[in-house]
C-alpha positions as semicolon CSV with decimal commas, in nm:
position;residue;x (nm);y (nm);z (nm)
1;X;9,646;13,549;6,137
2;X;9,493;13,580;6,478
3;X;9,102;13,548;6,469
4;X;8,874;13,792;6,500
5;X;8,714;13,870;6,833
6;X;8,279;13,831;6,840
7;X;8,257;13,937;7,222
8;X;7,828;13,914;7,176
9;X;7,697;13,635;7,035
10;X;7,457;13,664;6,757
11;X;7,107;13,356;6,770
12;X;7,185;13,077;6,508
13;X;6,927;12,923;6,369
14;X;6,996;12,603;6,232
15;X;6,782;12,403;5,946
16;X;6,763;12,126;5,717
17;X;6,908;11,908;5,439
18;X;7,145;12,030;5,155
19;X;7,135;12,426;5,318
20;X;7,204;12,244;5,648
21;X;7,509;12,068;5,517
22;X;7,634;12,366;5,327
23;X;7,552;12,596;5,658
24;X;7,851;12,365;5,833
25;X;8,080;12,368;5,545
26;X;8,025;12,788;5,524
27;X;8,088;12,796;5,895
28;X;8,360;12,570;5,886
29;X;8,566;12,638;5,613
30;X;8,464;13,036;5,566
31;X;8,429;13,150;5,919
32;X;8,549;12,978;6,206
33;X;8,877;12,963;6,070
34;X;8,897;13,384;6,072
35;X;8,656;13,461;6,343
36;X;8,602;13,355;6,701
37;X;8,249;13,284;6,640
38;X;7,980;13,318;6,934
39;X;7,663;13,223;6,886
40;X;7,349;13,104;7,060
41;X;7,272;12,759;6,873
42;X;6,900;12,718;6,793
43;X;6,807;12,348;6,607
44;X;6,541;12,445;6,387
45;X;6,572;12,092;6,177
46;X;6,243;11,915;6,155
47;X;6,300;11,650;6,367
48;X;6,417;11,844;6,644
49;X;6,125;12,055;6,605
50;X;5,896;11,743;6,617
51;X;6,118;11,615;6,944
52;X;6,001;11,983;7,130
53;X;5,700;12,021;7,001
54;X;5,820;12,305;6,807
55;X;5,909;12,507;7,108
56;X;6,270;12,533;7,006
57;X;6,084;12,851;6,744
58;X;5,984;13,012;6,980
59;X;6,313;13,022;7,171
60;X;6,482;13,108;6,880
61;X;6,219;13,413;6,816
62;X;6,287;13,531;7,105
63;X;6,683;13,491;7,117
64;X;6,654;13,722;6,805
65;X;6,451;13,967;7,031
66;X;6,674;13,956;7,308
67;X;7,033;13,972;7,090
68;X;6,890;14,195;6,817
69;X;7,054;13,968;6,562
70;X;6,997;13,608;6,385
71;X;7,115;13,424;6,114
72;X;6,905;13,167;5,997
73;X;6,913;12,836;5,778
74;X;6,638;12,711;5,553
75;X;6,409;12,469;5,744
76;X;6,146;12,265;5,636
77;X;5,803;12,373;5,621
78;X;5,584;11,997;5,586
79;X;5,322;11,885;5,427
80;X;5,151;11,568;5,417
81;X;5,425;11,423;5,243
82;X;5,689;11,515;5,437
83;X;5,479;11,413;5,751
84;X;5,487;11,088;5,649
85;X;5,861;11,098;5,581
86;X;5,977;11,234;5,885
87;X;5,694;11,029;6,108
88;X;5,572;11,406;6,252
89;X;5,260;11,387;6,467
90;X;5,127;11,677;6,289
91;X;5,180;11,939;6,056
92;X;5,404;12,192;6,209
93;X;5,370;12,536;6,129
94;X;5,642;12,702;5,930
95;X;5,905;12,851;6,149
96;X;5,975;13,171;5,933
97;X;5,592;13,255;5,943
98;X;5,679;13,233;6,397
99;X;5,941;13,419;6,374
100;X;5,830;13,664;6,121
101;X;5,498;13,747;6,385
102;X;5,713;13,770;6,691
103;X;5,919;14,010;6,531
104;X;5,622;14,234;6,371
105;X;5,879;14,332;6,079
106;X;5,874;14,385;5,709
107;X;6,126;14,117;5,458
108;X;6,361;14,334;5,218
109;X;6,479;14,060;4,972
110;X;6,704;14,188;4,644
111;X;6,886;13,986;4,395
112;X;7,275;13,951;4,400
113;X;7,362;14,039;4,024
114;X;7,683;13,873;3,812
115;X;7,781;14,030;3,503
116;X;7,817;13,701;3,350
117;X;7,437;13,635;3,451
118;X;7,159;13,817;3,199
119;X;6,863;13,841;3,374
120;X;6,543;13,616;3,220
121;X;6,340;13,994;3,212
122;X;6,593;14,163;2,934
123;X;6,458;14,505;3,025
124;X;6,551;14,486;3,365
125;X;6,862;14,735;3,419
126;X;6,842;14,729;3,752
127;X;6,763;14,507;4,086
128;X;6,395;14,472;4,151
129;X;6,369;14,487;4,556
130;X;6,101;14,306;4,728
131;X;5,931;14,429;5,044
132;X;5,741;14,179;5,218
133;X;5,499;14,250;5,492
134;X;5,604;13,983;5,727
135;X;5,336;13,958;5,970
136;X;4,972;13,784;5,950
137;X;4,758;13,689;5,644
138;X;4,836;13,321;5,546
139;X;5,099;13,250;5,776
140;X;4,903;13,304;6,068
141;X;4,538;13,190;5,960
142;X;4,326;12,988;6,097
143;X;4,185;12,683;5,940
144;X;3,911;12,395;5,984
145;X;3,883;12,094;5,754
146;X;3,464;12,076;5,745
147;X;3,355;11,724;5,804
148;X;3,029;11,788;5,607
149;X;2,728;11,997;5,626
150;X;2,665;12,321;5,841
151;X;2,739;12,663;5,863
152;X;3,055;12,847;5,888
153;X;3,056;13,218;6,066
154;X;3,290;13,508;6,110
155;X;3,214;13,666;6,460
156;X;3,414;13,923;6,645
157;X;3,365;14,023;6,986
158;X;3,474;14,275;7,177
159;X;3,704;14,316;7,466
160;X;3,382;14,343;7,689
161;X;3,221;14,026;7,548
162;X;2,988;14,191;7,321
163;X;2,908;14,091;6,985
164;X;2,954;14,287;6,730
165;X;2,969;14,116;6,397
166;X;2,822;13,785;6,302
167;X;2,846;13,674;5,897
168;X;2,774;13,380;5,781
169;X;3,110;13,265;5,547
170;X;2,917;12,943;5,381
171;X;2,624;12,704;5,422
172;X;2,813;12,403;5,389
173;X;2,627;12,077;5,214
174;X;2,885;11,858;5,234
175;X;3,265;11,836;5,322
176;X;3,491;12,133;5,241
177;X;3,746;12,323;5,441
178;X;3,733;12,701;5,596
179;X;4,030;13,005;5,686
180;X;4,049;13,323;5,894
181;X;4,294;13,556;5,822
182;X;4,399;13,892;6,008
183;X;4,624;14,180;6,041
184;X;4,682;14,512;6,239
185;X;4,627;14,840;6,150
186;X;5,007;14,917;6,351
187;X;5,162;14,675;6,133
188;X;5,059;14,768;5,786
189;X;5,141;15,107;5,903
190;X;5,461;15,067;5,990
191;X;5,511;14,847;5,692
192;X;5,402;15,125;5,490
193;X;5,648;15,380;5,628
194;X;5,945;15,134;5,616
195;X;5,866;15,095;5,232
196;X;5,884;15,473;5,135
197;X;6,187;15,588;5,383
198;X;6,392;15,328;5,233
199;X;6,253;15,417;4,881
200;X;6,349;15,789;4,900
201;X;6,703;15,689;5,022
202;X;6,758;15,486;4,755
203;X;6,553;15,740;4,480
204;X;6,314;15,438;4,373
205;X;5,947;15,477;4,304
206;X;5,697;15,259;4,560
207;X;5,473;15,015;4,330
208;X;5,184;14,869;4,566
209;X;4,908;14,628;4,472
210;X;4,659;14,466;4,619
211;X;4,299;14,330;4,502
212;X;4,068;14,560;4,678
213;X;3,787;14,515;4,418
214;X;3,729;14,173;4,544
215;X;3,837;14,216;4,900
216;X;3,660;14,527;5,000
217;X;3,767;14,509;5,386
218;X;4,065;14,326;5,391
219;X;4,279;14,441;5,132
220;X;4,129;14,757;5,091
221;X;4,259;14,833;5,476
222;X;4,562;14,805;5,311
223;X;4,574;15,036;5,044
224;X;4,371;15,315;5,256
225;X;4,656;15,293;5,529
226;X;4,903;15,301;5,247
227;X;4,786;15,593;5,063
228;X;4,760;15,768;5,414
229;X;5,098;15,746;5,499
230;X;5,216;15,837;5,192
231;X;4,984;16,161;5,156
232;X;5,048;16,292;5,538
233;X;5,394;16,204;5,557
234;X;5,593;16,102;5,282
235;X;5,396;16,289;4,969
236;X;5,646;16,642;4,957
237;X;5,947;16,428;5,049
238;X;5,847;16,220;4,703
239;X;5,761;16,487;4,474
240;X;6,045;16,704;4,567
241;X;6,288;16,381;4,504
242;X;6,133;16,339;4,156
243;X;5,965;15,951;4,298
244;X;5,646;15,855;4,268
245;X;5,383;15,611;4,461
246;X;5,203;15,351;4,252
247;X;4,901;15,181;4,358
248;X;4,708;14,938;4,090
249;X;4,563;14,585;4,148
250;X;4,816;14,325;4,233
251;X;4,754;14,174;3,865
252;X;4,826;14,476;3,690
253;X;5,127;14,559;3,943
254;X;5,276;14,239;3,832
255;X;5,230;14,249;3,449
256;X;5,402;14,629;3,457
257;X;5,681;14,492;3,681
258;X;5,782;14,275;3,359
259;X;5,789;14,547;3,125
260;X;6,011;14,785;3,354
261;X;6,320;14,865;3,386
262;X;6,341;14,780;3,733
263;X;6,482;14,959;4,008
264;X;6,193;15,012;4,210
265;X;6,059;14,889;4,523
266;X;5,768;14,665;4,491
267;X;5,583;14,620;4,809
268;X;5,378;14,303;4,867
269;X;5,150;14,150;5,107
270;X;5,277;13,840;5,296
271;X;5,178;13,582;5,052
272;X;5,224;13,806;4,740
273;X;5,543;13,870;4,861
274;X;5,646;13,492;4,904
275;X;5,576;13,419;4,570
276;X;5,713;13,766;4,411
277;X;5,991;13,730;4,563
278;X;6,107;13,384;4,432
279;X;5,960;13,550;4,067
280;X;6,213;13,799;4,091
281;X;6,509;13,556;4,217
282;X;6,461;13,344;3,931
283;X;6,403;13,554;3,656
284;X;6,696;13,779;3,764
285;X;6,926;13,467;3,789
286;X;6,850;13,205;4,048
287;X;6,666;13,130;4,360
288;X;6,996;13,080;4,555
289;X;7,106;13,454;4,480
290;X;6,834;13,599;4,646
291;X;6,915;13,831;4,975
292;X;6,681;13,872;5,250
293;X;6,668;14,069;5,592
294;X;6,375;14,075;5,832
295;X;6,367;14,385;6,013
296;X;6,154;14,485;6,317
297;X;5,995;14,784;6,451
298;X;6,209;14,794;6,723
299;X;6,541;14,755;6,612
300;X;6,600;14,342;6,505
301;X;6,723;14,177;6,235
302;X;6,692;13,856;6,094
303;X;6,959;13,763;5,794
304;X;6,851;13,423;5,565
305;X;6,896;13,295;5,205
306;X;6,555;13,319;5,036
307;X;6,550;12,995;4,925
308;X;6,460;12,601;5,033
309;X;6,629;12,331;5,201
310;X;6,759;12,202;4,840
311;X;6,600;11,859;4,854
312;X;6,720;11,702;4,553
313;X;7,106;11,816;4,598
314;X;7,054;11,622;4,948
315;X;6,929;11,333;4,880
316;X;7,172;11,286;4,574
317;X;7,426;11,398;4,816
318;X;7,327;11,164;5,063
319;X;7,397;10,859;4,835
320;X;7,766;10,963;4,819
321;X;7,714;11,202;4,486
322;X;7,857;11,519;4,418
323;X;7,665;11,820;4,409
324;X;7,711;12,169;4,322
325;X;7,491;12,353;4,543
326;X;7,496;12,765;4,555
327;X;7,636;12,881;4,867
328;X;7,623;13,288;4,805
329;X;7,266;13,375;4,952
330;X;7,386;13,140;5,252
331;X;7,704;13,335;5,283
332;X;7,557;13,678;5,257
333;X;7,315;13,579;5,498
334;X;7,586;13,496;5,758
335;X;7,785;13,827;5,617
336;X;7,489;14,047;5,707
337;X;7,463;13,917;6,094
338;X;7,836;13,966;6,110
339;X;7,856;14,308;5,967
340;X;7,529;14,417;6,175
341;X;7,698;14,227;6,519
342;X;8,012;14,460;6,402
343;X;7,822;14,799;6,357
344;X;7,609;14,761;6,659
345;X;7,909;14,673;6,881
346;X;8,196;14,917;6,712
347;X;8,397;14,580;6,602
348;X;8,543;14,740;6,251
349;X;8,752;14,427;6,226
350;X;8,427;14,188;6,196
351;X;8,253;14,455;5,961
352;X;8,582;14,433;5,728
353;X;8,542;14,035;5,747
354;X;8,152;14,029;5,634
355;X;8,240;14,236;5,352
356;X;8,561;14,054;5,243
357;X;8,358;13,698;5,286
358;X;8,063;13,908;5,026
359;X;8,329;14,001;4,799
360;X;8,539;13,644;4,780
361;X;8,195;13,459;4,708
362;X;8,147;13,726;4,418
363;X;8,503;13,716;4,274
364;X;8,521;13,344;4,240
365;X;8,173;13,336;4,043
366;X;8,300;13,672;3,845
367;X;8,569;13,444;3,754
368;X;8,362;13,175;3,595
369;X;8,350;12,900;3,870
370;X;7,986;12,864;3,838
371;X;7,727;12,624;4,021
372;X;7,482;12,400;3,884
373;X;7,210;12,639;3,918
374;X;7,387;12,935;3,708
375;X;7,557;12,729;3,444
376;X;7,178;12,631;3,305
377;X;7,147;13,017;3,245
378;X;7,409;13,128;3,044
379;X;7,633;12,995;2,743
380;X;7,858;12,758;2,809
381;X;8,145;13,048;2,743
382;X;8,052;13,260;3,019
383;X;8,191;13,001;3,249
384;X;8,502;12,805;3,382
385;X;8,379;12,496;3,509
386;X;8,147;12,368;3,753
387;X;8,308;12,248;4,050
388;X;8,149;12,043;4,379
389;X;8,120;12,249;4,683
390;X;8,425;12,116;4,876
391;X;8,634;12,247;4,536
392;X;8,360;12,584;4,574
393;X;8,396;12,689;4,919
394;X;8,813;12,570;4,861
395;X;8,829;12,845;4,611
396;X;8,607;13,087;4,811
397;X;8,811;13,058;5,099
398;X;9,170;13,102;4,879
399;X;9,019;13,438;4,787
400;X;8,891;13,540;5,135
401;X;9,231;13,471;5,279
402;X;9,399;13,705;4,992
403;X;9,140;13,972;5,025
404;X;9,203;13,955;5,450
405;X;9,589;13,978;5,424
406;X;9,544;14,228;5,119
407;X;9,537;14,609;5,278
408;X;9,236;14,650;5,016
409;X;8,906;14,755;5,257
410;X;8,609;14,537;5,195
411;X;8,396;14,667;5,392
412;X;8,433;15,037;5,224
413;X;8,466;14,889;4,911
414;X;8,061;14,692;5,001
415;X;7,909;14,987;5,160
416;X;8,027;15,264;4,904
417;X;8,065;15,546;5,244
418;X;8,168;15,778;5,009
419;X;7,887;15,748;4,773
420;X;7,581;15,662;4,959
421;X;7,639;15,819;5,316
422;X;7,368;15,653;5,585
423;X;7,059;15,831;5,664
424;X;6,859;15,830;5,934
425;X;6,486;15,906;5,923
426;X;6,274;15,960;6,204
427;X;5,897;15,906;6,185
428;X;5,639;15,863;6,480
429;X;5,636;15,468;6,467
430;X;5,961;15,391;6,319
431;X;6,319;15,478;6,301
432;X;6,506;15,375;5,941
433;X;6,895;15,387;5,920
434;X;6,948;15,295;5,547
435;X;7,258;15,140;5,461
436;X;7,359;15,139;5,090
437;X;7,537;14,831;4,911
438;X;7,660;14,808;4,569
439;X;7,576;14,481;4,568
440;X;7,209;14,514;4,665
441;X;7,048;14,763;4,973
442;X;6,853;14,648;5,288
443;X;6,660;14,876;5,495
444;X;6,758;14,858;5,879
445;X;6,573;14,970;6,172
446;X;6,647;15,087;6,500
447;X;6,410;15,213;6,744
448;X;7,998;12,808;6,766
449;X;7,806;12,517;6,795
450;X;7,734;12,209;6,472
451;X;7,470;11,992;6,475
452;X;7,660;11,695;6,395
453;X;7,374;11,447;6,319
454;X;7,255;11,392;5,978
455;X;6,865;11,378;5,924
456;X;6,723;11,025;5,832
């Protein structure tokens, strides 16, 4: 079989620990034998971020902006324990936070559903899609460890140097800690438009929650701007479609989601989305079954798996043990990036390959070949075996070869073009292309190298 050509590269952002190992296995076993893979490679492993003083992360973000498409492996965001383990000179910031800030996008996350795995929340009949604002808040906060007694103040000076506000944060009588966060109206407005546009395209209500009763300026701004966008730009369309926008306090929204039937777009501020996407993933099945795409207002896309580096598997694998690590979300990340590259370049063969890659993984799992994380979620009669990584990827490759040689069109099967044609909606700050997918849906905005060394 002749390899599929890929003239235009994508940005490849490698990562850490077990996901780095799996990253290489997926490329070598499932992609490179069939695609003439073309990537600009960036090593975002923690040791390399240390070596480059984290300059590599900024370079990777610029590459995504230039190439329009990136695919990212899971990375370590170090804490004090990791700093000691890796001998770091400082606690480097989250690569995801750096990239999200550079792209100023919205993260859409939705679970990959299997018929054999029942959600923990038994009343959920449809997926809950998390729409996470991917800019600012805790992830771009400025912090200071207060050494002793003193006063912390919040000061704002306008561009002419005139002081407009000075507030006392706290009069410390001893050691403590202080933090300052920010966000921008333009980013919040863009986030709201993307959420409402997506919800209209899939016929789902939008639920949004913050804590405006406590945060009377910060969270209140989110609430007011969301309501403004809804009332002025989307209310009529929502009413015509029989859809609703609901705002409530974040704790109330969380409780209502757990009692819902699913099938909603849950819009979340940055930190809330970080937490709730993991909750929804775990409740739907498993964290490695969560897809994620970051979409910027100017049409950049970064695909990744919405889970961590699987540290426990890495430590076991490093000792020579066979491990069973779920590859589906990472496979879907690669498939999403390759599909989008094919769509932008008019490369139908690459689009079809991406669909077949996703379908091959789903078929093997639906046949009962489960990874360790899924075997704990269902009755033993629901799965056939628990293959290790080498065996599982071998099974997926065999199925992929079959799909690629068949006349069956994986790409059409995965996008369901006949049932869900693409919709283009134009708004002042945003042009969104909505792509529907049987397994998951994502809102898209229009406006090979391998690291061979092992971590210590």
